[in-house]
Every structure is written in structure tokens, then in C-alpha cells.
C-alpha positions as CSV (number, residue, x, y, z in Angstrom):
1,M,26.7,17.5,-20.3
2,S,28.2,15.6,-17.5
3,V,26.0,12.5,-16.7
4,L,26.7,12.2,-13.0
5,A,27.0,15.0,-10.5
6,S,30.1,14.9,-8.5
7,T,28.6,16.1,-5.2
8,P,25.3,15.7,-3.4
9,R,22.6,18.2,-4.1
10,T,19.0,18.9,-3.1
11,T,16.3,17.0,-5.0
12,A,13.3,18.7,-6.5
13,C,11.1,17.3,-3.7
14,G,13.6,18.1,-1.0
15,G,16.3,16.2,0.9
16,A,19.9,15.6,0.2
17,A,20.6,12.9,-2.4
18,A,23.7,10.9,-3.0
19,P,25.7,11.7,-6.2
20,V,22.9,11.8,-8.7
21,L,22.0,12.8,-12.3
22,R,21.8,16.4,-13.2
23,T,18.7,15.4,-15.3
24,R,15.8,13.7,-13.5
25,A,13.2,11.3,-15.0
26,F,10.7,12.1,-12.3
27,H,10.8,15.9,-11.7
28,V,7.3,17.1,-11.0
29,V,6.1,20.5,-12.1
30,P,3.1,21.3,-9.9
31,H,-0.1,21.0,-11.9
32,R,-2.1,24.2,-12.5
33,E,-4.9,22.5,-10.4
34,S,-4.5,21.7,-6.7
35,L,-4.4,17.9,-7.2
36,P,-2.1,15.8,-9.4
37,P,-4.1,14.2,-12.2
38,V,-4.4,10.5,-12.6
39,V,-4.3,8.3,-15.7
40,G,-7.6,7.0,-16.9
41,A,-9.7,9.7,-15.3
42,G,-12.0,9.6,-18.3
43,L,-12.7,5.9,-18.1
44,L,-16.3,4.9,-18.9
45,A,-17.9,1.8,-17.2
46,P,-20.6,-0.2,-19.0
47,T,-23.9,-0.6,-17.0
48,V,-27.3,-2.0,-17.7
49,S,-28.4,1.6,-18.4
50,G,-25.5,2.4,-20.7
51,P,-21.9,3.7,-20.1
52,V,-21.2,6.1,-17.2
53,P,-18.0,7.6,-15.8
54,Y,-16.3,4.9,-13.8
55,A,-16.6,5.6,-10.0
56,N,-13.3,4.4,-8.5
57,L,-13.8,3.5,-4.9
58,D,-11.3,0.7,-4.8
59,H,-8.1,2.6,-4.0
60,A,-7.2,0.4,-1.0
61,A,-6.7,-2.5,-3.5
62,S,-4.8,-0.4,-6.1
63,T,-4.5,3.2,-7.1
64,P,-4.4,4.6,-10.6
65,A,-1.1,5.9,-11.8
66,L,-0.5,9.6,-11.8
67,E,0.0,11.4,-15.1
68,S,3.4,12.6,-13.8
69,V,4.3,9.0,-13.1
70,K,3.4,8.0,-16.7
71,A,5.5,10.9,-18.0
72,A,8.5,9.8,-15.9
73,V,8.1,6.2,-17.1
74,D,7.8,7.3,-20.8
75,R,10.9,9.4,-20.5
76,A,12.9,6.7,-18.7
77,L,12.0,4.2,-21.5
78,E,13.6,6.4,-24.1
79,T,17.0,5.5,-22.6
80,Y,16.1,2.2,-21.0
81,A,19.1,0.0,-20.1
82,S,20.4,-2.3,-17.4
83,V,21.7,-0.6,-14.3
84,H,25.2,-0.7,-12.7
85,R,28.5,-1.7,-14.2
86,G,27.6,-0.5,-17.7
87,A,29.9,1.9,-19.5
88,G,27.5,3.0,-22.2
89,H,25.6,6.3,-22.0
90,A,22.2,4.7,-21.6
91,S,23.3,2.4,-18.9
92,R,25.0,5.2,-17.0
93,L,21.9,7.4,-17.4
94,T,19.5,4.7,-16.2
95,S,21.8,3.7,-13.3
96,G,21.9,7.3,-12.1
97,W,18.1,7.6,-12.2
98,Y,17.7,4.3,-10.4
99,E,19.9,5.4,-7.5
100,Q,18.3,8.9,-7.5
101,A,15.0,7.1,-7.2
102,R,16.3,5.4,-4.1
103,A,17.3,8.8,-2.6
104,E,13.8,10.2,-3.4
105,V,12.2,7.3,-1.7
106,A,14.5,7.6,1.4
107,D,13.3,11.2,1.7
108,F,9.6,10.1,1.2
109,V,9.8,7.6,4.1
110,G,11.9,9.8,6.4
111,A,14.8,7.4,6.5
112,R,17.9,8.0,8.6
113,E,21.2,8.4,6.9
114,D,22.4,4.9,7.7
115,D,19.1,3.2,6.7
116,T,19.0,0.9,3.7
117,V,16.3,1.4,1.0
118,I,15.6,-1.8,-1.0
119,F,13.3,-2.0,-4.1
120,T,11.1,-5.0,-4.0
121,R,8.0,-6.2,-5.8
122,S,5.4,-5.2,-3.2
123,T,4.7,-4.9,0.5
124,T,4.2,-8.6,0.7
125,D,7.6,-9.2,-1.0
126,S,9.2,-6.7,1.4
127,W,8.0,-8.6,4.5
128,N,9.1,-11.9,3.1
129,L,12.6,-10.4,2.4
130,L,12.8,-9.1,6.0
131,S,11.6,-12.4,7.3
132,K,14.5,-14.2,5.7
133,A,17.0,-11.6,7.0
134,L,15.9,-11.8,10.7
135,P,18.5,-13.1,13.1
136,S,18.1,-16.7,14.2
137,R,15.3,-17.4,16.7
138,T,13.8,-13.9,16.3
139,A,10.3,-13.8,17.8
140,V,7.8,-11.8,15.8
141,F,4.7,-10.2,17.5
142,V,1.7,-9.4,15.3
143,F,-1.8,-8.3,16.1
144,G,-4.8,-10.1,14.6
145,T,-5.7,-6.8,13.0
146,E,-3.0,-7.3,10.3
147,H,-3.2,-8.0,6.6
148,H,-2.1,-11.4,5.7
149,S,1.1,-9.9,4.2
150,T,2.2,-8.9,7.7
151,L,0.6,-11.8,9.5
152,L,2.0,-14.8,7.6
153,P,5.6,-14.4,6.3
154,W,7.3,-14.9,9.6
155,G,6.4,-18.6,10.1
156,R,4.1,-20.1,12.8
157,G,7.0,-21.3,14.9
158,R,8.3,-17.8,15.7
159,T,5.1,-15.7,15.4
160,V,3.3,-14.6,18.5
161,R,-0.1,-13.6,17.4
162,L,-1.8,-11.0,19.6
163,P,-5.6,-10.8,19.7
164,V,-7.6,-7.9,18.1
165,P,-7.6,-5.1,20.7
166,Q,-10.6,-3.1,21.7
167,T,-8.7,0.2,22.1
168,I,-5.2,1.6,21.4
169,E,-4.5,1.6,25.1
170,D,-5.4,-2.1,25.3
171,A,-3.1,-2.8,22.4
172,L,-0.2,-1.0,24.0
173,S,-0.7,-2.7,27.4
174,L,-1.0,-6.1,25.8
175,L,2.2,-5.5,23.8
176,D,4.0,-4.3,26.9
177,E,3.0,-7.3,29.0
178,T,3.8,-9.8,26.2
179,L,7.2,-8.4,25.5
180,A,8.0,-8.3,29.2
181,E,7.3,-12.1,29.4
182,S,9.3,-12.9,26.3
183,P,13.0,-13.8,27.0
184,T,14.0,-14.0,23.4
185,R,17.0,-12.0,22.5
186,H,15.8,-10.8,19.1
187,R,12.2,-9.5,18.8
188,L,10.3,-7.7,16.1
189,V,6.9,-6.1,16.5
190,V,4.9,-5.6,13.3
191,V,2.0,-3.1,13.1
192,A,0.0,-1.5,10.3
193,A,0.1,2.3,10.2
194,A,-3.5,2.2,8.8
195,S,-6.0,-0.7,8.6
196,N,-6.8,-2.0,5.2
197,V,-10.3,-2.9,6.5
198,T,-11.4,0.2,8.4
199,G,-8.7,2.8,7.5
200,E,-8.1,3.5,11.2
201,I,-4.6,4.9,11.9
202,W,-2.4,3.4,14.6
203,P,-0.1,5.7,16.6
204,V,3.1,4.1,15.4
205,E,5.4,6.2,17.5
206,R,3.8,4.9,20.7
207,F,4.2,1.3,19.6
208,A,7.8,2.0,18.8
209,R,8.5,3.4,22.3
210,V,7.0,0.3,23.9
211,A,8.9,-2.0,21.6
212,H,12.2,-0.2,22.3
213,E,11.7,-0.2,26.0
214,H,11.9,-4.0,25.8
215,G,14.8,-4.1,23.3
216,A,12.5,-5.1,20.4
217,R,12.3,-3.5,17.0
218,L,9.2,-2.2,15.2
219,A,8.3,-2.8,11.5
220,V,5.5,-0.7,10.0
221,D,3.2,-1.7,7.2
222,A,2.5,1.6,5.4
223,A,0.7,0.0,2.4
224,Q,-2.5,1.9,3.3
225,L,-0.8,5.0,4.5
226,S,1.7,5.9,1.8
227,A,-0.7,7.5,-0.6
228,H,-2.6,9.4,2.1
229,R,-0.5,10.5,5.0
230,P,3.3,11.1,5.6
231,I,5.6,8.3,6.5
232,D,8.3,9.2,9.0
233,L,10.6,6.4,9.8
234,A,13.0,8.4,11.9
235,G,10.3,10.6,13.5
236,W,8.3,7.6,14.5
237,G,11.3,5.9,15.9
238,A,10.4,2.8,13.9
239,D,13.0,0.4,12.6
240,Y,11.5,-0.8,9.2
241,V,8.8,0.3,6.9
242,A,7.3,-1.2,3.7
243,F,4.8,-0.1,1.1
244,S,3.8,-0.8,-2.5
245,G,3.9,1.3,-5.6
246,H,0.5,0.1,-6.8
247,K,-1.1,1.6,-3.7
248,T,0.9,4.8,-4.1
249,Y,-0.1,5.9,-7.6
250,A,2.5,4.0,-9.4
251,P,2.1,0.8,-11.6
252,F,2.2,-2.8,-10.2
253,G,5.4,-4.7,-9.6
254,A,7.5,-2.5,-7.4
255,G,7.6,-1.9,-3.6
256,V,10.0,-0.7,-0.9
257,L,11.5,-2.0,2.3
258,A,13.5,0.6,4.2
259,G,15.1,0.5,7.6
260,R,18.0,-0.6,9.8
261,S,21.0,-1.9,7.9
262,D,22.5,-4.3,10.4
263,W,20.0,-7.2,10.1
264,L,19.7,-6.7,6.4
265,D,23.5,-6.7,5.9
266,A,23.9,-9.9,8.0
267,G,20.9,-11.8,6.7
268,T,20.8,-14.3,3.9
269,P,20.5,-12.5,0.5
270,Y,16.9,-12.6,-0.7
271,L,17.8,-13.3,-4.3
272,F,20.9,-15.2,-5.2
273,G,22.5,-14.0,-8.4
274,G,24.3,-11.3,-10.2
275,G,24.7,-7.9,-8.5
276,A,24.2,-9.4,-5.0
277,T,27.9,-10.5,-4.8
278,T,31.3,-8.9,-4.6
279,S,33.3,-12.0,-5.3
280,V,32.5,-15.6,-6.5
281,T,35.2,-18.3,-6.7
282,D,35.2,-22.1,-6.8
283,D,35.5,-22.1,-3.1
284,A,33.4,-19.2,-1.7
285,T,30.9,-16.4,-2.4
286,T,31.2,-13.0,-0.8
287,W,27.9,-11.2,-0.7
288,A,27.4,-7.5,-1.1
289,T,26.1,-5.2,1.7
290,G,23.6,-2.5,1.4
291,A,20.6,-2.7,-1.0
292,A,22.6,-4.7,-3.6
293,R,22.7,-7.7,-1.3
294,H,18.9,-8.2,-1.7
295,E,18.4,-6.9,-5.3
296,G,20.0,-9.8,-7.1
297,G,19.4,-9.9,-10.9
298,S,18.3,-7.0,-13.1
299,P,16.1,-4.8,-10.9
300,N,12.8,-3.2,-11.8
301,V,14.3,0.1,-12.8
302,I,11.1,1.5,-14.3
303,G,9.2,0.5,-11.2
304,A,11.6,2.3,-9.0
305,I,11.4,5.5,-11.1
306,A,7.6,5.2,-11.0
307,I,7.6,5.0,-7.2
308,A,10.0,8.0,-7.0
309,A,7.8,10.1,-9.3
310,A,4.7,9.2,-7.3
311,A,6.5,10.1,-4.0
312,C,7.6,13.4,-5.4
313,A,4.1,14.3,-6.6
314,I,2.5,13.3,-3.3
315,R,5.0,15.4,-1.3
316,T,4.4,18.4,-3.6
317,H,0.6,18.2,-3.3
318,R,0.4,16.8,0.3
319,E,-1.9,19.5,1.7
320,A,-4.3,19.4,-1.2
321,I,-4.5,15.6,-1.2
322,E,-5.3,15.4,2.5
323,T,-8.0,18.1,2.2
324,H,-9.6,16.4,-0.8
325,E,-9.7,13.0,0.9
326,A,-11.0,14.4,4.2
327,A,-14.0,15.9,2.4
328,L,-14.7,12.7,0.5
329,L,-14.4,10.5,3.5
330,R,-16.7,12.7,5.6
331,A,-19.3,12.6,2.8
332,L,-18.9,8.8,2.4
333,R,-19.3,8.0,6.1
334,E,-22.1,10.4,6.8
335,G,-24.0,9.2,3.7
336,L,-23.7,5.5,4.5
337,E,-24.6,6.0,8.2
338,E,-27.9,7.6,7.2
339,I,-29.1,4.5,5.3
340,P,-31.1,2.1,7.5
341,G,-29.6,-1.3,7.8
342,V,-26.1,-0.2,6.8
343,E,-23.3,-0.8,9.4
344,T,-19.8,0.5,9.0
345,L,-17.0,-1.5,10.7
346,S,-14.5,-0.1,13.2
347,I,-11.8,-1.4,15.5
348,F,-11.5,1.5,17.9
349,G,-14.7,3.5,17.4
350,D,-16.3,5.9,15.0
351,D,-14.3,8.9,16.2
352,H,-10.9,7.3,15.6
353,D,-8.7,9.0,13.0
354,R,-8.6,7.2,9.6
355,V,-7.7,7.3,6.0
356,G,-10.3,6.9,3.3
357,V,-11.3,3.3,3.8
358,V,-14.8,2.3,4.8
359,A,-16.0,-1.3,5.2
360,F,-19.7,-1.9,5.6
361,T,-22.5,-4.4,5.6
362,V,-26.1,-4.1,4.3
363,D,-28.8,-6.0,6.2
364,G,-30.3,-8.7,4.1
365,W,-27.8,-8.5,1.3
366,E,-24.7,-10.5,0.7
367,S,-21.7,-8.3,0.3
368,S,-20.7,-10.1,-2.9
369,L,-24.1,-9.2,-4.4
370,V,-23.9,-5.6,-3.2
371,S,-20.6,-5.1,-5.0
372,Q,-21.9,-6.7,-8.2
373,V,-25.0,-4.6,-8.2
374,L,-23.0,-1.4,-7.6
375,S,-20.8,-2.3,-10.6
376,V,-23.4,-3.5,-13.1
377,E,-26.2,-1.0,-12.3
378,H,-24.1,2.0,-11.2
379,G,-20.6,1.8,-12.7
380,I,-19.0,1.7,-9.3
381,G,-15.8,-0.2,-8.3
382,V,-15.7,-1.5,-4.8
383,R,-14.4,-4.7,-3.2
384,D,-16.1,-7.4,-1.1
385,G,-15.0,-10.2,1.1
386,K,-12.5,-10.3,4.0
387,F,-9.8,-8.2,2.3
388,C,-6.9,-10.5,3.1
389,A,-7.5,-9.8,6.8
390,H,-9.6,-12.8,7.8
391,V,-8.9,-12.7,11.5
392,L,-9.9,-9.1,11.8
393,V,-13.0,-9.3,9.7
394,D,-14.2,-12.4,11.5
395,E,-13.7,-10.6,14.8
396,L,-15.6,-7.5,13.7
397,L,-18.5,-9.5,12.3
398,A,-18.6,-12.1,15.1
399,D,-22.2,-13.0,15.9
400,P,-23.2,-15.9,18.1
401,W,-26.7,-15.9,16.6
402,G,-25.5,-16.1,13.0
403,E,-27.6,-13.2,11.9
404,R,-24.8,-10.9,10.7
405,A,-23.0,-11.1,7.4
406,A,-19.8,-13.1,7.2
407,T,-18.1,-10.6,4.8
408,A,-18.3,-6.9,4.0
409,V,-18.1,-4.4,1.2
410,R,-15.2,-2.0,1.2
411,A,-15.2,1.5,-0.4
412,S,-11.9,3.3,-0.5
413,I,-11.1,6.8,-1.9
414,G,-8.1,8.6,-3.3
415,L,-7.1,10.9,-6.1
416,G,-9.1,8.8,-8.6
417,T,-12.3,9.4,-6.6
418,T,-14.7,12.3,-7.3
419,A,-17.4,13.8,-5.1
420,E,-19.9,12.6,-7.7
421,A,-18.6,9.1,-7.3
422,V,-19.1,9.1,-3.6
423,D,-22.6,10.5,-4.0
424,R,-23.4,7.8,-6.6
425,L,-22.2,5.1,-4.2
426,V,-24.4,6.4,-1.4
427,R,-27.4,6.7,-3.7
428,G,-26.8,3.2,-5.1
429,V,-26.7,1.6,-1.7
430,R,-29.8,3.5,-0.6
431,R,-31.6,2.5,-3.7
432,L,-30.7,-1.2,-3.1
433,V,-32.0,-1.0,0.5
434,E,-35.2,0.8,-0.5
435,E,-36.1,-0.6,-3.9
436,G,-33.9,-3.6,-4.6
437,T,-32.1,-4.3,-7.9
438,T,-33.2,-3.4,-11.4
439,A,-31.5,-6.6,-12.8
440,T,-32.2,-10.2,-12.0
441,W,-29.4,-12.1,-10.3
442,T,-28.6,-15.7,-9.9
443,K,-25.9,-17.4,-7.7
444,S,-23.7,-20.3,-8.6
445,A,-20.5,-21.8,-7.3
446,R,-18.7,-19.0,-9.2
447,G,-20.6,-16.3,-7.5
448,W,-23.4,-13.9,-8.6
449,A,-24.2,-13.3,-12.2
450,V,-26.7,-11.0,-13.9
451,E,-29.3,-12.8,-16.0
452,G,-29.0,-12.0,-19.7
453,A,-26.0,-10.2,-21.1
454,D,-23.6,-8.7,-18.6
455,P,-22.8,-5.2,-19.9
456,R,-19.2,-5.6,-18.7
457,D,-18.6,-8.5,-21.1
458,V,-17.5,-6.3,-24.0
459,E,-14.7,-6.9,-26.5
460,V,-11.9,-4.5,-25.8
461,T,-8.9,-4.2,-28.1
462,R,-5.7,-5.5,-26.5
463,P,-3.3,-2.8,-25.4
464,W,-0.5,-4.5,-27.4
């Protein structure tokens, strides 16, 4: 069998790939059910009443890996070797899969033919990479709605922070006016495709048009969109996009930055080292162009294959995923809205389109205690706090009388969420409001703790 194909071909999930392997580590055979299964679906959570099926409503923080992703990783590990420049069979096989994964991801994000796809560690890593590649004196425009990973990497000196808008139209008008008043030659606008606090979707293509009218570029944070709705870099007219594997049904430790090649090829390499160079002498170093310029060292091949496998599965099951999540989101929002004293947060209003992320407060209860009660008494996983979006949460919870909560609870759904889990969450919050807790809780500097033995403090055999 020839290891490398000599001509491009169509991948299993669609799109033309560069010369790639005839065998694929991440080919997805559609599951007999309508949804791709996740790893750990049978996990039990210990509670004060005994073990119950774990209710995963924390997908905005991280998604479980898909079974097809695990299968791809297991297969790739059988011939695991360093990529590029290796003459051995395992190295050539792994190198082919690594570059085929890049082509798969390019299709997944709707990249243009001349875009560069770089494998990183996470969305945060992607934005830090782009920050270091920006032309000198680039001004970066970011709304206060953003996650810290898109708010902070650019440096205070060149970041223009725009306030939290009341409507999409307000945001577009403010951006238009601000860019018109900015004489800087190089400008980058950064927006999230979907909020990690409220799930609300931003019309990326409209922001791209405004940015381009002023000669600016647009970078899109798709961390909260990638697992739920299509990414379309070319269709949006956006210039860059980033997302993380661990929010896209792949394991931690791998992410993607994709977009225009010119700034990336001219910018300082992100990681100095082997693979990022074409020539090194006593007098000079010549850096590579393309993805290699920023992927110095031995790359995370398994992470890249995992992301590609997840992307392939998501594209294969796109319609079923969106139908599943729409039903769960509707049940979650309607259930919470019927509970007295529960307030769900929104930037643009309750009718705005959104992915399955709902942040809420419960009158009279600290969010940190609500999340602990849901875990210990009901086996539910949610998150509480400000979700690395402090500016936005502070704005949404602003209260001159000091009567509102300072933080919120966030429930987020995905393929690891069942209808029963959503129903259990709604029932758990209602029970808390109407009856209080069944356990006794105390608060210290370390947070809330249940009196007596915490059922979650169990000895578990290490996985190694």
C-alpha cells in the first residue's frame, strides 16, 4: 500500500484535501442512532442520597470526548511517531494524518484556499499567537462582552475596549464610529461568535462588513460556537477564527487558529525551535512560512487528529445535533423562567438567537452555594462565578442598591446532556427555592462545604 496519495482527493467529511493518506485515523461511520455518542455517558455521580447518573450541564467549560474521537486517538497511537522529516513508516504515516487533520479542520471552519491553519493549545493560546504576529502599532478593538482570552492578550497600550452594548445595532454603530475616528493603519476587531455567559450569537458577517469598510480585519472567537453551529470563515468574510478542542468534543491540549496568511507569515514565530526554520547558521536564522512558522518543536499530533475526528463527526451529524440542543435549550429556559426568584441573564434580550448556555441567579442564594447544592444533592455539574468574563457579568448584574447577586450560575448543554438531566436541574433549583437544602452547609475562606462527609470525596483508582 502506498502511504501517501499523489493527488488531492475528497475527504470523508467533504472538501478537497492536500496530498493525504489513503488511510484515515479519523474517518467517521455514522452511528446507528442520530447523535454521535460521547465517552463517559454512563458516569455515576455520588450524592448524599447515593449515586445517580451524572447530569452534565457544564459543556461551556469543556465537552466530553466523542467515542469516534477516542477511536481515532486509539488508532493513531498504534503508529505514534514524530511528524515531518522522518523516513520511517510510522513517521510518514503520522505525518500524513497530521496534515490530513489540518485539511479536515480547514473544511470545518470554511477556510479559504490561501488561509493558514495552525494547531495551538487552546483558544487562549491562539489569540496570544496572533497577538505576537500583529504588525507593529496595530490597534485592537474589543467589546466588554468578551471572554478574558479575547479581551487581554493584545496589551493595554494598543487595546481599545468598547462598552457592553444594549443591542446588536448599538454595537455595530459604536464600532463604525470608533473605527472612523481611528487613524491607525493596522486595526483588528475581535468578537465572539457566541457569548460564553449567555450563549447569544453575534451576526459575525455584519461586523466583518463594518470592519472591512474601514480597512480593519475581524477575528472571531468561536470557542462557544464550534460544537453547536457551523463556522464559516469565508462566508462570514472574517479574517481569523479560533476555537478549542476541549469545547468541541476532543480532549484538552489542542486548539486552532485559522486565517489570513500575510500577517502570520510576517510575524515573529510564536515558538522558536526546530521545525519553525528553513535555515540556521552562525550568522542568521531563516524562518519558515505557513503553519510551520508557529508550530516549533514537536506538535501535538494526537490533539490535531482528535480535533479532526470531532470536526468530522459534528459535520456528519450537524442537523441532529442542532435539533437535540434546541429542544434541550427550550426546556431549560422555560423551566428556569417558571421558578419564582430565578433570573436568566441576557445581553440583547430573551428572544435573541443563542446556543445552549444559560446563566442565572436565584434570589437569596449565593451562586457558589447553588452550584454546590446541585452537585452534592442532585449529581448535577454546572459552573458558578463570572466565567472569565468579569466585565460582562458585572454589567449584567449591576445594581446600585446592592441587592442583586455579584455572580451567577451557568448551565450549558451539549451531546453529553440528556432531557432527564435538564429536568433534574430545573427540579433541583425549584426545590432549593421552595424547600431549601437537605444538607447543612458552612462557608469558609475556601468556599462552601457540606457538614459531615462529602459524598464526592471518594477514593478512585488512578487511571495510570
